[in-house]
N, CA, C and O atoms as CSV, one atom per row, in Angstrom:
chain,resi,resn,atom,element,x,y,z
A,1,MET,N,N,-5.786,-1.494,-16.802
A,1,MET,CA,C,-5.428,-2.476,-15.760
A,1,MET,C,C,-3.952,-2.423,-16.029
A,1,MET,O,O,-3.394,-2.439,-17.126
A,2,THR,N,N,-3.256,-2.337,-14.467
A,2,THR,CA,C,-1.664,-2.619,-14.429
A,2,THR,C,C,-1.160,-3.397,-13.618
A,2,THR,O,O,-1.526,-3.307,-12.446
A,3,SER,N,N,-0.504,-4.058,-13.867
A,3,SER,CA,C,0.592,-5.263,-12.816
A,3,SER,C,C,1.910,-5.583,-13.029
A,3,SER,O,O,2.500,-5.702,-14.103
A,4,ASN,N,N,2.404,-5.739,-11.672
A,4,ASN,CA,C,3.409,-5.885,-11.922
A,4,ASN,C,C,4.170,-6.380,-10.384
A,4,ASN,O,O,4.008,-5.892,-9.265
A,5,SER,N,N,4.759,-7.157,-10.678
A,5,SER,CA,C,5.842,-8.448,-9.820
A,5,SER,C,C,5.787,-7.816,-8.806
A,5,SER,O,O,5.093,-8.305,-7.914
A,6,SER,N,N,6.589,-6.301,-8.495
A,6,SER,CA,C,6.541,-5.706,-7.648
A,6,SER,C,C,7.125,-3.984,-7.647
A,6,SER,O,O,7.788,-3.458,-8.541
A,7,LEU,N,N,6.776,-3.514,-6.710
A,7,LEU,CA,C,7.098,-2.295,-6.494
A,7,LEU,C,C,7.374,-1.716,-5.904
A,7,LEU,O,O,6.655,-1.791,-4.907
A,8,GLY,N,N,8.556,-0.577,-5.749
A,8,GLY,CA,C,9.631,0.208,-4.818
A,8,GLY,C,C,8.673,1.754,-4.415
A,8,GLY,O,O,8.287,2.787,-4.964
A,9,PHE,N,N,8.652,1.399,-3.734
A,9,PHE,CA,C,9.370,3.244,-3.390
A,9,PHE,C,C,9.982,4.289,-2.389
A,9,PHE,O,O,9.792,4.154,-1.180
A,10,GLY,N,N,10.484,5.002,-2.736
A,10,GLY,CA,C,11.423,5.926,-1.359
A,10,GLY,C,C,11.371,7.130,-1.423
A,10,GLY,O,O,11.196,8.020,-2.254
A,11,GLY,N,N,11.636,6.935,0.058
A,11,GLY,CA,C,11.385,8.801,0.195
A,11,GLY,C,C,10.022,8.908,0.733
A,11,GLY,O,O,9.417,7.966,1.245
A,12,GLY,N,N,9.321,10.743,0.518
A,12,GLY,CA,C,8.051,10.694,0.944
A,12,GLY,C,C,6.943,9.999,0.120
A,12,GLY,O,O,6.824,10.297,-1.069
A,13,VAL,N,N,5.925,8.864,0.832
A,13,VAL,CA,C,5.434,8.283,-0.056
A,13,VAL,C,C,4.014,8.624,0.652
A,13,VAL,O,O,3.937,8.533,1.877
A,14,VAL,N,N,2.876,9.022,-0.129
A,14,VAL,CA,C,1.655,8.585,0.625
A,14,VAL,C,C,1.087,8.228,-0.850
A,14,VAL,O,O,1.332,8.697,-1.962
A,15,LEU,N,N,0.284,7.271,-0.422
A,15,LEU,CA,C,-0.804,6.358,-1.216
A,15,LEU,C,C,-2.275,6.522,-0.238
A,15,LEU,O,O,-2.595,6.599,0.948
A,16,TYR,N,N,-2.888,6.515,-1.568
A,16,TYR,CA,C,-4.756,7.122,-1.422
A,16,TYR,C,C,-5.640,6.099,-1.505
A,16,TYR,O,O,-6.426,6.527,-2.350
A,17,ALA,N,N,-6.112,4.791,-1.111
A,17,ALA,CA,C,-7.051,4.035,-1.580
A,17,ALA,C,C,-8.210,3.445,-1.156
A,17,ALA,O,O,-8.009,3.292,0.049
A,18,THR,N,N,-9.472,2.953,-1.445
A,18,THR,CA,C,-10.603,3.485,-0.574
A,18,THR,C,C,-10.174,2.206,-0.532
A,18,THR,O,O,-10.018,2.061,0.681
A,19,LYS,N,N,-9.822,0.991,-1.127
A,19,LYS,CA,C,-9.980,-0.049,-0.522
A,19,LYS,C,C,-8.029,-1.035,-0.462
A,19,LYS,O,O,-7.743,-1.074,-1.659
A,20,LEU,N,N,-7.037,-1.590,0.187
A,20,LEU,CA,C,-6.359,-1.940,-0.069
A,20,LEU,C,C,-6.597,-3.181,0.589
A,20,LEU,O,O,-7.365,-3.117,1.549
A,21,SER,N,N,-5.923,-4.756,0.180
A,21,SER,CA,C,-5.744,-5.317,0.901
A,21,SER,C,C,-4.942,-6.721,0.853
A,21,SER,O,O,-5.141,-7.427,-0.136
A,22,GLY,N,N,-4.386,-7.005,1.475
A,22,GLY,CA,C,-2.764,-7.543,1.485
A,22,GLY,C,C,-2.027,-8.600,2.224
A,22,GLY,O,O,-1.841,-9.630,1.576
A,23,SER,N,N,-1.598,-8.575,3.353
A,23,SER,CA,C,-0.667,-9.661,4.137
A,23,SER,C,C,-0.359,-8.783,4.753
A,23,SER,O,O,-0.201,-7.787,4.047
A,24,LEU,N,N,-0.105,-8.555,6.204
A,24,LEU,CA,C,1.057,-7.674,7.833
A,24,LEU,C,C,1.597,-8.391,8.434
A,24,LEU,O,O,1.001,-8.825,9.420
A,25,LEU,N,N,2.893,-8.847,8.175
A,25,LEU,CA,C,3.303,-10.004,9.166
A,25,LEU,C,C,2.589,-10.911,9.132
A,25,LEU,O,O,2.000,-11.315,10.135
A,26,GLY,N,N,2.447,-11.581,7.650
A,26,GLY,CA,C,1.374,-12.698,7.217
A,26,GLY,C,C,-0.070,-12.877,7.621
A,26,GLY,O,O,-0.794,-13.860,7.460
A,27,ILE,N,N,-0.277,-11.949,8.067
A,27,ILE,CA,C,-1.707,-11.932,8.345
A,27,ILE,C,C,-2.534,-10.641,7.178
A,27,ILE,O,O,-2.225,-9.513,6.793
A,28,PRO,N,N,-3.668,-11.560,6.949
A,28,PRO,CA,C,-4.720,-11.325,5.144
A,28,PRO,C,C,-5.169,-10.448,6.387
A,28,PRO,O,O,-5.220,-10.815,7.561
A,29,ILE,N,N,-5.423,-9.444,5.959
A,29,ILE,CA,C,-6.032,-7.733,6.471
A,29,ILE,C,C,-6.505,-7.492,4.929
A,29,ILE,O,O,-6.252,-7.971,3.824
A,30,THR,N,N,-7.300,-6.523,5.459
A,30,THR,CA,C,-8.689,-5.328,4.777
A,30,THR,C,C,-8.545,-3.888,5.081
A,30,THR,O,O,-8.555,-3.546,6.263
A,31,LEU,N,N,-8.375,-2.761,3.885
A,31,LEU,CA,C,-8.266,-1.817,5.503
A,31,LEU,C,C,-9.228,-1.136,3.836
A,31,LEU,O,O,-8.970,-1.175,2.633
A,32,THR,N,N,-10.292,-0.611,4.622
A,32,THR,CA,C,-11.395,0.343,3.996
A,32,THR,C,C,-10.891,1.736,4.896
A,32,THR,O,O,-9.931,1.723,5.667
A,33,GLN,N,N,-11.794,2.979,4.606
A,33,GLN,CA,C,-12.384,3.904,5.671
A,33,GLN,C,C,-13.142,3.582,6.267
A,33,GLN,O,O,-14.245,3.132,5.955
A,34,GLY,N,N,-12.287,3.908,8.102
A,34,GLY,CA,C,-13.275,3.468,9.182
A,34,GLY,C,C,-13.143,2.261,9.737
A,34,GLY,O,O,-13.018,2.190,10.960
A,35,ASN,N,N,-13.147,1.249,9.045
A,35,ASN,CA,C,-12.549,0.152,9.769
A,35,ASN,C,C,-12.137,-0.491,11.168
A,35,ASN,O,O,-11.613,0.441,11.778
A,36,VAL,N,N,-12.122,-1.276,11.728
A,36,VAL,CA,C,-11.019,-0.738,12.846
A,36,VAL,C,C,-9.821,-0.916,13.005
A,36,VAL,O,O,-9.006,-0.243,13.638
A,37,VAL,N,N,-9.632,-2.358,12.094
A,37,VAL,CA,C,-8.452,-1.816,11.508
A,37,VAL,C,C,-7.692,-0.691,10.783
A,37,VAL,O,O,-6.488,-0.946,10.760
A,38,THR,N,N,-7.909,0.115,10.367
A,38,THR,CA,C,-7.818,1.465,9.520
A,38,THR,C,C,-7.463,2.528,10.912
A,38,THR,O,O,-6.629,3.398,11.163
A,39,VAL,N,N,-8.512,1.948,11.547
A,39,VAL,CA,C,-8.670,3.643,13.137
A,39,VAL,C,C,-7.601,2.764,13.826
A,39,VAL,O,O,-6.625,3.505,13.944
A,40,LEU,N,N,-7.295,1.518,14.352
A,40,LEU,CA,C,-6.060,0.864,14.989
A,40,LEU,C,C,-4.283,1.203,14.000
A,40,LEU,O,O,-3.266,1.580,14.583
A,41,LEU,N,N,-4.341,1.029,13.023
A,41,LEU,CA,C,-2.785,1.734,12.479
A,41,LEU,C,C,-2.968,3.850,11.784
A,41,LEU,O,O,-2.096,4.523,11.232
A,42,LYS,N,N,-3.865,4.103,12.012
A,42,LYS,CA,C,-4.232,5.606,12.326
A,42,LYS,C,C,-3.356,5.891,13.508
A,42,LYS,O,O,-2.504,6.749,13.275
A,43,LEU,N,N,-3.349,5.298,14.936
A,43,LEU,CA,C,-3.246,5.224,16.258
A,43,LEU,C,C,-1.693,5.024,16.072
A,43,LEU,O,O,-0.805,5.723,16.559
A,44,LEU,N,N,-1.569,3.994,15.316
A,44,LEU,CA,C,0.519,3.604,15.265
A,44,LEU,C,C,1.280,4.319,14.457
A,44,LEU,O,O,2.508,4.386,14.397
A,45,ASN,N,N,0.380,4.901,13.779
A,45,ASN,CA,C,0.802,6.386,12.463
A,45,ASN,C,C,2.652,6.485,12.736
A,45,ASN,O,O,3.693,6.082,12.216
A,46,SER,N,N,2.236,7.216,13.778
A,46,SER,CA,C,3.793,8.101,14.680
A,46,SER,C,C,4.917,7.140,14.635
A,46,SER,O,O,6.071,7.544,14.489
A,47,LEU,N,N,4.545,5.515,14.791
A,47,LEU,CA,C,5.614,4.490,14.710
A,47,LEU,C,C,6.072,4.124,13.598
A,47,LEU,O,O,6.854,3.188,13.765
A,48,THR,N,N,5.954,4.432,12.468
A,48,THR,CA,C,5.976,4.232,11.045
A,48,THR,C,C,7.445,4.530,10.704
A,48,THR,O,O,8.020,3.742,9.954
A,49,PRO,N,N,8.023,5.466,11.127
A,49,PRO,CA,C,9.010,5.890,11.177
A,49,PRO,C,C,10.588,5.562,11.048
A,49,PRO,O,O,11.605,5.612,10.356
A,50,LEU,N,N,9.924,5.153,12.379
A,50,LEU,CA,C,10.643,4.506,13.337
A,50,LEU,C,C,10.833,2.430,12.640
A,50,LEU,O,O,11.882,1.816,12.445
A,51,VAL,N,N,9.607,2.012,12.486
A,51,VAL,CA,C,9.327,0.989,12.388
A,51,VAL,C,C,9.127,0.262,10.778
A,51,VAL,O,O,8.600,-0.846,10.684
A,52,PRO,N,N,9.470,0.801,9.909
A,52,PRO,CA,C,9.380,0.413,8.651
A,52,PRO,C,C,7.956,-0.522,8.326
A,52,PRO,O,O,7.880,-1.602,8.912
A,53,VAL,N,N,7.151,-0.235,7.665
A,53,VAL,CA,C,5.562,-1.239,7.683
A,53,VAL,C,C,5.680,-2.248,5.722
A,53,VAL,O,O,5.379,-1.700,4.662
A,54,THR,N,N,6.043,-3.299,5.827
A,54,THR,CA,C,5.854,-3.525,4.789
A,54,THR,C,C,4.519,-5.037,4.491
A,54,THR,O,O,4.524,-6.206,4.877
A,55,MET,N,N,3.672,-4.346,3.762
A,55,MET,CA,C,2.282,-5.308,2.846
A,55,MET,C,C,2.823,-6.294,2.295
A,55,MET,O,O,4.001,-6.069,2.015
A,56,THR,N,N,2.374,-7.543,1.950
A,56,THR,CA,C,2.594,-8.245,0.862
A,56,THR,C,C,1.493,-8.435,0.164
A,56,THR,O,O,0.408,-8.108,0.647
A,57,ASN,N,N,1.622,-9.184,-1.514
A,57,ASN,CA,C,0.208,-9.709,-1.674
A,57,ASN,C,C,-0.640,-8.386,-2.177
A,57,ASN,O,O,-1.746,-8.836,-2.478
A,58,VAL,N,N,-0.635,-6.989,-2.404
A,58,VAL,CA,C,-1.634,-6.549,-2.109
A,58,VAL,C,C,-2.092,-6.162,-3.329
A,58,VAL,O,O,-1.438,-5.944,-4.349
A,59,THR,N,N,-3.589,-6.073,-3.099
A,59,THR,CA,C,-4.313,-5.843,-4.144
A,59,THR,C,C,-5.271,-4.273,-3.490
A,59,THR,O,O,-5.374,-4.158,-2.269
A,60,THR,N,N,-5.810,-3.333,-4.290
A,60,THR,CA,C,-6.204,-2.398,-4.479
A,60,THR,C,C,-6.725,-2.013,-5.451
A,60,THR,O,O,-6.116,-2.284,-6.485
A,61,ASP,N,N,-7.859,-1.339,-5.579
A,61,ASP,CA,C,-8.523,-0.652,-6.147
A,61,ASP,C,C,-8.607,1.839,-6.366
A,61,ASP,O,O,-8.426,2.742,-5.549
A,62,ASP,N,N,-8.824,1.829,-7.288
A,62,ASP,CA,C,-8.537,3.088,-7.538
A,62,ASP,C,C,-7.555,4.065,-6.439
A,62,ASP,O,O,-7.772,4.670,-5.389
A,63,PHE,N,N,-6.527,3.866,-7.212
A,63,PHE,CA,C,-5.138,4.317,-5.733
A,63,PHE,C,C,-4.457,5.517,-6.467
A,63,PHE,O,O,-4.340,5.587,-7.691
A,64,LEU,N,N,-4.105,6.274,-5.743
A,64,LEU,CA,C,-2.724,7.061,-6.453
A,64,LEU,C,C,-1.920,6.974,-5.551
A,64,LEU,O,O,-2.306,6.740,-4.405
A,65,VAL,N,N,-0.634,7.139,-5.848
A,65,VAL,CA,C,0.712,7.514,-5.164
A,65,VAL,C,C,1.097,8.481,-5.438
A,65,VAL,O,O,0.629,9.172,-6.343
A,66,ALA,N,N,1.804,8.702,-4.909
A,66,ALA,CA,C,2.689,10.012,-4.588
A,66,ALA,C,C,4.732,9.280,-3.886
A,66,ALA,O,O,4.966,8.646,-2.857
A,67,SER,N,N,5.375,9.581,-4.584
A,67,SER,CA,C,6.797,9.363,-3.601
A,67,SER,C,C,7.489,10.188,-4.698
A,67,SER,O,O,7.159,10.732,-5.751
A,68,ASP,N,N,8.920,9.982,-3.751
A,68,ASP,CA,C,10.173,10.901,-4.524
A,68,ASP,C,C,10.727,9.804,-5.350
A,68,ASP,O,O,11.633,10.040,-6.149
A,69,SER,N,N,10.205,8.551,-5.192
A,69,SER,CA,C,10.895,7.825,-6.534
A,69,SER,C,C,10.600,6.107,-6.528
A,69,SER,O,O,10.698,5.460,-5.486
A,70,LEU,N,N,10.356,5.697,-7.392
A,70,LEU,CA,C,9.823,4.098,-8.035
A,70,LEU,C,C,10.617,3.679,-8.376
A,70,LEU,O,O,11.516,4.228,-9.013
A,71,GLN,N,N,10.517,2.280,-7.977
A,71,GLN,CA,C,11.135,1.012,-8.643
A,71,GLN,C,C,10.175,-0.003,-9.381
A,71,GLN,O,O,9.428,-0.816,-8.837
A,72,ALA,N,N,10.323,0.182,-10.537
A,72,ALA,CA,C,9.325,-1.107,-10.930
A,72,ALA,C,C,10.040,-2.202,-12.044
A,72,ALA,O,O,10.926,-2.029,-12.881
A,73,ASN,N,N,9.113,-3.597,-11.596
A,73,ASN,CA,C,9.777,-4.628,-12.287
A,73,ASN,C,C,9.158,-5.274,-13.562
A,73,ASN,O,O,8.409,-6.178,-13.191
A,74,ASP,N,N,9.166,-5.226,-14.172
A,74,ASP,CA,C,8.009,-6.098,-15.121
A,74,ASP,C,C,6.633,-5.639,-14.438
A,74,ASP,O,O,5.957,-6.281,-13.634
A,75,LEU,N,N,6.299,-3.862,-15.172
A,75,LEU,CA,C,4.699,-3.165,-15.656
A,75,LEU,C,C,4.518,-3.101,-16.265
A,75,LEU,O,O,5.191,-2.556,-17.140
A,76,THR,N,N,3.456,-3.583,-16.396
A,76,THR,CA,C,2.316,-3.917,-17.696
A,76,THR,C,C,1.584,-3.416,-17.255
A,76,THR,O,O,1.158,-3.791,-16.162
A,77,ILE,N,N,0.720,-1.534,-18.348
A,77,ILE,CA,C,-0.231,-1.589,-18.001
A,77,ILE,C,C,-1.249,-1.847,-19.550
A,77,ILE,O,O,-0.742,-2.245,-20.599
A,78,THR,N,N,-2.418,-1.592,-19.422
A,78,THR,CA,C,-3.370,-1.791,-20.628
A,78,THR,C,C,-4.552,-1.269,-20.633
A,78,THR,O,O,-5.092,-1.633,-19.588
A,79,SER,N,N,-5.193,-0.672,-21.184
A,79,SER,CA,C,-6.441,-0.546,-21.060
A,79,SER,C,C,-7.799,-1.244,-20.917
A,79,SER,O,O,-7.743,-2.310,-21.530
A,80,GLY,N,N,-8.869,-1.080,-20.408
A,80,GLY,CA,C,-9.848,-2.375,-19.679
A,80,GLY,C,C,-11.184,-2.061,-20.112
A,80,GLY,O,O,-12.127,-2.777,-19.774
C-alpha cells in the first residue's frame, strides 16, 4: 500500500489506471475504461497542453505512472 499527502508530477506524464476516482473542478467523478466521462475527456485531450487538468482527493487501484519528475511529501510504502 502506498499513501502520500501529495504527489507532484512534472514534464511528460502518462498515467495508466483501471479506475480513477476524485474531484475535478469540485465535482466527484470516477473514470473507468469506456465510461461516458472517460470518452468525453478523451475528446478534450487535445486541450490539456493549453488548460492544465487538476484532480484532487484522488484514489486509484492498479496504477502505473511514468513522468520526467516526481515530488513526494510524506511518502509511505508498506507491504499489504
